[in-house]
N, C-alpha and C positions, 0 to 999 in steps of 0.2 A: 874165152878170156875177154876182159874189158880193157880197152886201151886207156892210157893215161888221160887223154882228152875227155873221153866219155866218163871216166871215173870222176874227173873234176866237175863235169856238168852235173852228174848225179849228186855230188856233195853240195853244189850250189843250189840245186832244187831243194834239198833238205833244209838248207839255211833259210830258204824262202817259205818254209812250212809245207812243202810238197813232198810226200813220201813216195819213192819210186817202187813200183811193183813189177817184178819180173813176169813177162808174158811169153810163153813158149808155144810153138806151133803144134807140137805133138809130144807124146810121152818120152820118145827117145831124146829129143832136144832137152826136155825138162830134166830127164835123168842126167844128162851131161852137165847141165848148169848146176844141178844139186851136188854132183860128185866133185866138181872143181870149184875154186873159190869165187864164184860169181854171186851166189846166193849168200847173203849175210855180209860179205865184204863190200858189195856195191849196191845190191838191191835189198831193201829191208822187209819186203813182203813178196808173195808169189801167187800167181794164178795157175793152179794146176790144171792141165788140159784133161778133157774126157779121156778115159782109158788109162789114167795113171794108176799104178799099182799101190795098194794100201801101204806096203812096206816103204815104197819111195815117198809117199805122202808123209809118213811118220818121220822119215829121215829129214825131209824138208822142214817139218815143224821143229824137229830137234835142233837143226842148224840155226833156226831163227829164235829159238827159245831164249837165249841170253838177251837178245834185243827186246823181245817181248817183255821180259821181266824187268829190265832196266827202265823201259818206257812205261811200265805199269799197264801194259796191255794196249797201248795206243798204236804201236806198230809191231812188226815181227810176226805177222799173221800169214797163213796159207789158206787160200780160197779153194775149197774142195767141191767138185761138181756133184750134183745128184741127177739121176736120170730124168729127162723131161717126159717120160712115159706118164707120169702122174700130174702133169702141169695144170690140169683142170679139175683135179680131185684133191681138195684141201686135206681131207683125212688121210688118204693114201700118201700124199706128198709129205705130210708131217711124219708119218710112219717111216718113210724112206729117209728123211732127213735125220731122224733119231738113230736109225740103223747106221747111217754113214758116220754120224758123230761118235757112236759107240765103237765102230770099227777103227777109225783113225785114233781115237782116244788121246787127243792132245788138247790142252786148253787154248792153244793159239790157232786151232783149226776153225775156220768159218765155213759153214756149208752154203754153197751157192744155189740160190733158189730163183727161178724165173718169176718176175713180178706180174703174173697173171692175176685174175681175181682170186683164184684159189691160192696162189702164191702169197698174196697179201695176208690172207687168213693164216696160212702156215707160218709166215714170218712172225706174226704176233704170238701165236701159240708157242713157237720154239723159243722166242725171247723170254716168254713167261716161264719156260722150263730151264732157263739159264744156258741156252745154246746160242752161240754167236752165229750171225747170219751175214752172208754177202747177198744183198738184194740186187739181182742182175736184171738185164733187159728193161731198164727204166728209160723210156724214150721221150718223156715229156715232163714239164714241170707240174702238170696236173697229176700225173701218176706219182711223181716224187712227193707231192703233198699227201697222197694216200699212204705212201710208204712211211712218211714221218708220223702220220696218225697211227698206223699199225705199230710203229716202233714205240711210241709213247704208251699206247694201250698195253703192249706186251710188258713194258717195264712197270707199269702200274700194277699189273697182276703179279709180277715177280716180287714187287715190294710188299704186297699184301701177304704173300706166302713166306716172307722173311728171307728171301734169297738175296745174296750180294748182287747188286745191279752191275758191278764191274765184270761179272762173269759172262755177260751177254752183250758184247760189242756188235755194232752194225756198220757195214760199209755198203753204200748204194752206188751203183756204177751207171754211167751214161756213155755209150760209145760215140763220141763226137765225130770221129772219122766216118763211121758207118752212116750216121745221120746226114752228114754233108754229101756223101756219095749218093744217097737216095734223093736228096733235094736236087743235086746237080743233074741227075738222070731225068727228073721231072721237068726241070728247066730246059734241058735239051729237047725233050718231046714238045715243049711249047715254043721252041725256037728262040729262047732268050739268049741275047748276046753273051758269048763266053767271057767277055770282059766286064759284065755287069757286076756292080759292087756287092750284090747280095750273094754271089757265088762264094762258097767257102766261109760264109759268115753265119749261116743258120745254126750250125752246131755250137759255135761259141756263144751265140745269143741264148740258146736254150740252157747251156751250162751256166751262163750268168744269171738267168732267171732262177735256176735251181739254187745257186749260191745265195742269192738274195732271199729266197724263200726260207732256206735254212737259218739265215741270220734272224729273220723275223720270228720264226718258231722258237728259237733258242733264247729269245729275249723275254719270254713270258714267265710269270711267277711260278706256274706249276713245273716248268722245266727246271727252275732254280731249286725247287724241292727235290726233284729227281736227281739233279746234279749233286746236291748236298748229301744225298744218300749213295753216291758212288757211281751214278750213271755216266758212262763214257759218251763223249760227244760223237754223234754220227759223222762218219767221214764220207766225203764225195770222191769217187774214183772216176777219172776220165780215161777213156780209150782214145788214143790218137789214130790218125790215118797213117797210111804207108809213108807219107812224106813228112811225118813228124808232127809239127805244130806244137812243139814242147813249150816254146816261149809264150804262146798265146793262152796257156792254161795254168796260170800261176796264182794261187790264192792260199791263205793260211788254212791249215787243217784240211787239205785236199790231198789227192794222190794221183799219180799217173801210171797207167799200165803201158810198159815199154818192152819191146823185145831188145835183145842186145844189138841187133842190126839197126833198129830205129834210134837207139841211143847213140850209136856210132855216127849215123847219118846226121843227127841233130848237131853234132859238134861243128859241122861245116855250115850251119845256118846261123842267122843273126842270134846273138846271145840274149840272155834273160834281161828284161828291163823292169823287173819288179812286178808288183801285184797287177793283174789284168782283170780281176773279177770283182773287186770291191767297188761299190758305188757306180756300177755300170748298168744298172737295171734300165735306165732310160734309153741308153743306146741299144740294149737288147730288145726292148719293146718296139723301137723304131725299125730295127732290122726284120723282126718277125712280121710287123705290119706291112712292110714293103714286100716281103715274100708272099703274104696273103693276097696283096693287090695284084701280084703277078699270076695268081691262080694256084698257089701251092701253100695251102694252110698247114701250119706245123702239126696240128693235131691229126690231120689226115696222114701225114708222113709217119707220125708216131704209131698210129693204128696199123698201117700197112707193115711197118717194120716189125712190130710185135708178132704179127702173123707169120711173116717171112722168116724171122729169126728162130721162132719156135719150130717151124717146119724144118729149117736147116739143122737145128739141134737134134730133132728126132731122126733125121737121116744119118747124122754123124754117129748117133748112138745105136743105129740099127732099129729104131722104132718106126714101123711103117703104119701102124694103126693105133688107135687109142688103147686097144687091148693087146697089142703086140708085145712080145717078151723081148726086152733088150738085155736083161740080166736077171739074176735071182731077185725076187721081190724084196725090197728093203735094202739091198746093197748098193744099187745105183752104179755098179762097176761093169763096164763092158769095153771091148776094144773099139777104139774110134780113131779115125785117121786125122781129124782136124781139131784145132783148138777152138774153144768157145770165145765169143766176144765178151769183154768184161761187162 
C-alpha cells in the first residue's frame, strides 16, 4: 500500500508533468503491487522485472489500460524486459522483441531493449513495425542522441508504410542514481574530498543535457511533420538512487522510476520546487567539465556502465555466454532474482 503522504507526492509529480513508474525488485513484489491498488491508483506506469510471468504482465497492462486510453497512449504503459542474450545481435534481438510483444499482446506494453549498437538498430526496426519500445541502458547524452536518431528513422519508415505513428511510443531511461554511484566510486579512488560539490551532481548534469537535447531535436520542421501525423513525444525516464532525489528531477514530459519504499522515503525529504531541468544546460556543462578536470570523464563512466550493466543483466537472466540459453529463443522469459535498472 501507499501512504497518504506518498500518494500526495506522486500526485504533485503528475501536476509537474512527471509520470511516476512503479519499479519492483522482483516478480513477487511486482505481483503484490499489481494485485493490490498500488498500480493504477498511484503509479501510472510500471517497470516489470525480469522473470515476470506473461499472465502477470497482461494483468498489469489491463490495470493501466484505462489510463492509457484516456491519455491517448502517453501514460499507462508497462515496460516488459527481453532477454539480454541477444544484446549484440540486432536481428536476433528484433526477433525476440517481436515474440515478447506477441506473447503479452497488449497495446500499452513497451518492450525493454538495452541500447547497445544492436539495440539501436532493433529499436528503429521495431518502431517501424509499430511496436512500442523502452530504450534502456542509456548512460550518456551522446547515446541518447543516437536513440533519438533511431526513433525518428523508425517513425519515418512507419509513416511510409502507412502505419499509425501513435502505435509506437518510446521511452528512454537514464539511471541517474547508478551513474552517480559509479562517479563517486571513481572519485573515491582518486581521493577526492567527500564534500566536493561535484559529488552527487554528475547524474543530474547528464539528465539535464539529455533534456536539452530532446528540446532541440523536437523543435525541428521534420519532427513537426511526424507530430502532425500522430507521432508521440518521446519521454525521458529517470532512475533515482536509493536515497531518492525525487525533487531534483522534475521536468515536463518526463518520468520517474520509483519503488514504493523510495516514494515513502521521499516524503521526509525537501518538497518539490518546480522544474529543475529546463534552461539548465549551462550548469550541466560546467558540472561535467569539473568532473573531467578531476580525471573522471563522463563518457568513460558511461562506457564502463554499459559493459557492467549488461554483464549484470546477463547474470540475472542466467546467460553466461553469448550463446548460453536463458530461455526459449524468442520468449525472453526466465526466472531471475533481481530487477533491472530502468
